[in-house]
Every structure is written in structure tokens, then in C-alpha cells.
Phi, psi and omega in degrees: 000143182212138177290130175264121180269146179298136177282107186296344176292346177271001181092193180296145180279076180280164178303314182298313181295318180293320177299313179300318180300311181296315180297325179291344177259017173088012180266148167267136190238134174232136179267138175228147172248120180250111181289163176309141180094348179294133182218135177245117179290174180311134178200170177226162174238154178263024179212157174287142179217165176224126174267127180235129183258124177271318177208158183086188180228135186229125178259130178235133173249129179203142176052038177077011181235152176249133180236129176250116182259135174240187182306127179090354181271147179223148178222123177274132178236118183284155177307138176085355180277124177288131180208162174221167183206156174204152174285136177254131175088195187252014180252133176300134176272125171262117187237141171256116180265108186251132182228155175231145173093000000 
């Protein structure tokens, strides 16, 4: 697993631009706002997904690694991978939850 950073040649990583990018790569996208203190315990999905952060900071642990996502960062999590996540800091995370399958 590797954090995918926003390609700055595409301009600022706005919600609209990130949504278009994900949809053009075959993902269905839903926006979520996670306030400070939000925490998701270990869980799995039965589909491939990509977490994309528009604003705020989001920590995800998966496969023995910790990933900290900031604005413009994306992380693909394959079906069946156990992972957890939490908002870092005092800023609401605006996240695009992208799924395939």
C-alpha cells in the first residue's frame, strides 16, 4: 500500500477535481465529513476502495503500516484488508469514499 499524492499540475485538490479524477478511474464516490474525534475500529470491506482526503488529516492503519493522509492524498485499500482510521487534530476531515465492485 502506498499513499497517492495529488498531481499538482492538475491545480488545487478541490472536492470537484478529486471526485472527477476518481470517477474517471471507475470509482463510485460518496462524500463524508468526519468531525474531530471520529474513529473507526478494525474492519474490512468486501470491495476495493480508495479513501481520498479533501481537507483535514486522516490516519489509517492497514497491513502493519500507518498512513497519514492530508489534503489531496489518497490510499487504496483492497477488499478483505483489515484496517482502522481516525481523524487527527481539530479540523473536520472531508473525505471522498470511493469504491469499486
